[in-house]
C-alpha angles and dihedrals in degrees: 000000000000118000091200109147120238115244115200119188129193112242126190097182145359093278090058091046095053092047092048092048091048090052093053106267113161096200140007132222108213117212142144131212105031088186083077092043093260130320134193115293121224123268087246092056090049091051093049092050093044089054092048102052138029100212126101117283125205112197122210116237105202128112102185138030116270133037102277116102089215127210124000087256090055090051090049089053091051092052090051091050090050091051090050092051090048089052088052089056102262109151105170126056147182122216144140135167135184130196124233091276095053095255120127113278094235094175093060095038093050091049088054090049088062091052092046092051099203099328117148116254146178124231099220135211093305082097088068089060096044122121089232121012095194093050091048092053092050093048091052096040097104099043113122117250098011103137105147143042116205106205144154090199091242138038087253093054140244099329090064095028101052096101090051092048093050091048092049092047088057090055096057110143096027116119107287092014099077095096115092118266108235108189119211141135116092089354114170133188091249090062092058103080095056092045094048091048088053090054099258107152105175129069132182125202134181117154091024088069092053115069089183095052127245092316089063131066130259110277116220090212092056091051090046090056090056092046090054092048093050092047094047 
């Protein structure tokens, strides 16, 4: 069995997707509006990216900045968006919501599970803002399709979160820790050796794939540098 690490790259459009794929990305996270830390792209954007590349696409389900689902009407809107993306052919997703106390918003997440109908999904960096990471994992453990946690280990990202990430990597297979650990959030190439040594096999980059910042496109060469580091 290959121990090749998974490299997931954020894509905003088809141009990003093609560059990321060319550079060696295994999967894309599709978002819009990175000023709000990534919101749900349109069905049309999804369709253009799906037509442009043949690698897996995980689509963000999030309509407003922050980790609260908002009003019941906002949650209704999110469910409708999820249903629309499913109708467009999307079959992998990224989501995560907390309530006002920092516990997982199970009502909203479980409503989305119905719309996703068994699709695989990532619980994103909302875990880094949770009141209790371990409790959150155990509360979500039986949800269908949850196969990944995207986390920096801390709200501030990997620099601060590295000890947490290494500790969680060591717990793989325990109840609540079966989903794959996908490390992202201020991730740098110099973090990779310690994470790989700890058994982490999935990495997520956004700005690191864009030498010109978020106003510029994904650069295939930047992605290629990460692919080489992960394969070393």
